[in-house]
C-alpha positions, 0 to 999 in steps of 0.5 A: 542769150537769156539770164533768166529762163521761165518755163511755165508748162509742157503738159502730158500731151503738149501742143505742137507735139504733132511735129515731134516723135513724142512729148519727151522730144518736144520737152527736150527742145523747150528745155534748150531755154534753160540749157543755155543758162550759166551758173550766174543765171536763173531757171524759173520752173513750174514745180507742178509740171513733171516735165518742166521740173525735170529740167532742173537736172539739165541746167547750170543756172540756179533753179527757183520753182513756183506752183501749188505743190509742196517744195516750190520756193514760191507756193500758191495756196487758198486759190478761189474764184471771186463771185459777185452778188448776182452770181457773176464771175469776177476773177480769182484770189489766192495767196503766194508764200515765200520763205515758208507758209508764214510769209505770204501775200494775197493776190487778186486778179479781176476779169480773168479766171483759172488756176493759170492766173496763179501759176503765171503770177507766181512765176512773175513773183519769182522773176520780180524777186530775182531782180530785187523787187519786194513782195509789197511792190510785186503785189501792187503791180499784180493787183493792176494786172488785166489779162489779155483777150481770149485767155479765160476772160470774163465777158457779159453775154446776151440775155444776161448770161456770162461768158468765159472767153478762152478762144486764143488757142487750145491744148489738152492741158489748157482745155482741161483747165478751162473745163475745170474752171467752168465746173467750179463756178456757180451757174443756172446752166453750164454750156461748153462750146469746144472746138478742135485742138490742132497739132496733136498728131497721133494723140488727137483722138484720145485728147479729144475723147478725154475732154469729152469724158470730162465735159460730159460729167457736168456740162448741161449743154455741149456744142462742138466745132470741127471734125476732131471735136466730134470725138468730144461729142461722142465721149460726152454722150456716155454721160450727157443726153444726146439731145443736149449735144450739138456738133458743127463744122464751122464756128459761124454755124455753132455761134448761131446755135449757141445764140439760140440756146443761151438763157438768162443765168447761163455760164458759157465757156468757148474754147478751141485752137486758133485755126477754128476761129472760136472767137466768132462764137463769142462775137455772136453771143457777147452783150457788147459786140460793138466792143469786139475789137478791144475784147476779142482776139484776132480782130485785125484786118488780116484775120477778119479776111480769113 
């Protein structure tokens, strides 16, 4: 039984919702983590996710919250991207406030992108404080953090391009976050390579259309992989010319096309559920394929044989 329960996100259309009657039932299942807590325990909740924040009403544990919104005990502000002299993405920087806006520390995370870094870091700050660490020690530990493969990781691409490798998995909320990241960063051209989002059940078509509607507003080129992702392509075509949209059945086919499309200075986002194997696209366009075992997800013998 846990003494500290951390709930990071549920989202409007959560991943795995296919196996539940609706998002509320899935949230109820996840809330069992904090329902198991006693009065001397701690529930650490994302203040920015309404479904997560609602869990404060059903736990006996002491509730501590984190997030960007006012009211969070650990509040994030001044989030920005770190960009190098040549326009290359380097990481993120933000402030974390504790005990009011005057008491803050700056956090820099290298090699990974997205607001998810700030949410995760602020959740870590809460847990650190619970266990008696001070902000200085926490800040030092976070500065040495290096994010795992396939989670908004920055990689060098072929032809002096840059890649955002977010191929570990995909849900509607994480896909929107990845697209927000691609939109916010400077680049000669922005290429979104998006695969199916799985396990969404009756919400699948709308979730993919929503992603396409967003991607179509800023991407210069869109490449989709899988039968569900064709709904991304269809919706994006309302804003993006059809000649800049390409759809494929497999990640191998898509990777070959993206390799052909990429030019110097491009920023390429690759994202999809793990069953679509979007890491194969990254392997095709990464500058250092010889390092794929250390840089990419699903590089074990078992996965490579699938």
